[in-house]
C-alpha positions as CSV (number, residue, x, y, z in Angstrom):
1,M,0.4,-58.7,8.6
2,R,-2.8,-56.9,7.7
3,R,-2.5,-54.6,10.7
4,K,1.0,-53.7,9.6
5,L,-0.2,-52.7,6.1
6,N,-3.0,-50.6,7.6
7,R,-0.4,-48.7,9.7
8,T,1.9,-48.2,6.7
9,A,-1.1,-47.0,4.6
10,A,-2.1,-44.6,7.4
11,R,1.4,-43.2,7.7
12,V,1.7,-42.7,3.9
13,A,-1.7,-41.0,3.9
14,L,-0.6,-38.8,6.8
15,L,2.7,-37.9,5.0
16,V,0.8,-37.1,1.7
17,T,-1.7,-34.9,3.7
18,A,1.2,-33.1,5.5
19,A,3.0,-32.5,2.1
20,M,-0.2,-31.1,0.6
21,V,-0.7,-28.8,3.5
22,A,2.9,-27.6,3.3
23,V,2.6,-26.9,-0.5
24,F,-0.6,-24.9,-0.1
25,A,0.4,-23.1,3.1
26,V,3.7,-21.7,1.7
27,P,3.0,-18.6,-0.5
28,S,4.3,-18.8,-4.1
29,A,6.7,-16.2,-5.4
30,A,3.8,-14.5,-7.2
31,M,1.9,-14.3,-3.9
32,A,4.9,-12.6,-2.3
33,E,4.8,-9.8,-4.8
34,A,2.8,-6.7,-4.3
35,N,-0.3,-8.1,-5.9
36,Y,-2.8,-7.2,-3.2
37,Y,-5.5,-5.6,-5.3
38,A,-7.1,-6.4,-8.7
39,D,-5.7,-3.3,-10.3
40,C,-2.1,-4.6,-9.7
41,E,-2.6,-7.1,-12.5
42,L,-3.0,-4.3,-15.1
43,E,-0.1,-3.1,-17.3
44,R,-0.4,0.6,-16.5
45,V,-0.4,0.1,-12.7
46,I,2.4,-0.2,-10.2
47,C,1.7,-1.7,-6.8
48,A,4.1,-1.6,-3.8
49,Y,4.1,-2.4,-0.1
50,G,5.7,0.5,1.7
51,T,8.7,0.3,3.9
52,Q,8.1,1.3,7.5
53,V,9.3,4.7,8.4
54,G,9.1,7.1,11.4
55,L,7.7,10.3,10.1
56,P,6.4,11.4,6.7
57,Q,7.4,14.4,4.6
58,G,5.5,16.5,2.1
59,E,1.9,17.6,1.8
60,C,-0.5,15.6,3.9
61,M,-4.2,14.9,4.3
62,T,-6.3,12.5,6.4
63,T,-9.4,10.7,5.2
64,S,-12.6,10.5,7.2
65,A,-13.5,7.6,9.5
66,A,-15.4,6.1,6.6
67,Y,-12.1,5.6,4.8
68,G,-10.1,4.3,7.8
69,K,-8.7,7.6,9.0
70,T,-5.9,6.9,6.5
71,Q,-3.2,9.6,6.3
72,V,-1.5,10.2,3.0
73,C,1.5,12.5,2.3
74,V,3.2,13.2,-1.0
75,D,6.7,14.6,-1.2
76,Y,6.8,16.0,-4.7
77,D,10.7,16.2,-4.7
78,G,11.5,12.6,-5.5
79,D,7.9,11.4,-6.0
80,H,7.6,9.9,-2.5
81,V,4.3,8.6,-1.0
82,Y,3.7,8.0,2.7
83,V,0.7,6.1,4.1
84,R,-0.4,5.8,7.8
85,D,-2.9,3.2,8.9
86,G,-5.2,5.2,11.1
87,D,-7.7,2.6,12.1
88,A,-7.3,-0.8,13.9
89,D,-9.9,-2.4,11.7
90,G,-7.8,-5.2,10.3
91,H,-7.7,-3.7,6.8
92,G,-4.4,-2.3,5.3
93,A,-4.4,1.4,4.6
94,A,-3.5,2.4,1.0
95,A,-3.0,5.4,-1.2
96,I,-3.1,5.7,-5.0
97,V,-1.6,8.4,-7.2
98,Y,-3.2,8.9,-10.5
99,S,-1.3,10.4,-13.4
100,D,-2.4,11.3,-16.9
101,N,1.1,10.7,-18.2
102,G,3.1,7.4,-18.1
103,V,2.0,4.9,-15.5
104,A,-1.7,5.6,-14.8
105,H,-1.9,4.4,-11.2
106,R,0.6,3.9,-8.4
107,W,-0.7,2.0,-5.3
108,C,1.2,2.3,-2.0
109,A,-0.1,-0.2,0.7
110,N,0.6,-0.2,4.4
111,N,0.8,-3.8,5.6
112,K,2.6,-3.0,8.8
113,G,-0.5,-2.3,10.9
114,Y,-2.4,0.3,12.9
115,G,-0.5,3.4,13.8
116,T,2.4,2.8,11.4
117,W,3.8,4.9,8.5
118,V,5.2,3.4,5.4
119,H,7.0,5.0,2.4
120,C,6.9,4.2,-1.3
121,N,9.3,5.7,-3.7
122,F,7.8,6.1,-7.2
123,D,8.9,8.0,-10.3
124,W,6.2,9.8,-12.2
125,V,6.1,12.4,-15.0
126,E,5.8,15.8,-13.4
127,E,3.9,17.3,-16.4
128,G,0.2,16.8,-16.4
129,D,-2.5,16.3,-13.9
130,H,-2.1,14.1,-10.8
131,A,-4.5,13.1,-8.1
132,V,-4.1,11.2,-4.8
133,A,-6.7,9.1,-3.0
134,G,-6.5,7.4,0.4
135,G,-8.4,4.7,2.2
136,Y,-8.1,0.9,2.6
137,I,-8.2,-2.4,0.8
138,V,-11.1,-4.6,1.9
139,Q,-10.2,-7.6,-0.3
140,Y,-8.8,-8.3,-3.7
141,Y,-11.7,-6.8,-5.7
142,V,-13.0,-4.3,-3.1
143,E,-11.4,-1.0,-1.8
144,Q,-12.7,2.0,0.0
145,M,-10.9,5.1,-1.4
146,T,-11.6,8.8,-1.5
147,Q,-9.9,11.5,-3.5
148,L,-7.9,13.8,-1.3
149,W,-6.3,16.4,-3.6
150,W,-4.9,16.9,-7.1
151,W,-2.0,18.8,-8.5
152,S,-0.3,19.7,-11.8
153,G,3.3,20.2,-12.8
154,K,5.1,19.2,-9.6
């Protein structure tokens, strides 16, 4: 009888452990959202994972190797941002568009891997100054970004 209770207790413990692993292994709805960097929690920030595309459009620039050889393109007609992961370093490439009107920061992240292009469709106020930076996200509180160019009124 005692042996049977020990087996039953062991099975219950195993089931509880498996249930706990399942609960913690499955991402919550909040984790599935584009909340990959600390800035994404801020009210005046929009963060998006880009949709994989073939080729970009617009004005483009590439960062140095120190910033992951990330390529960023901005198509001013429609407020589109394209990001290419240029380094197989395990970090996701990203771009940020700064604006002094409306939403202050728009992050577009490439989580598709090395050599891929992604596209984010934003909507920003054309008036005022804007800047774009490119690089990569190291972890939730750490990024390596460099300013690429700025524009006004497009």
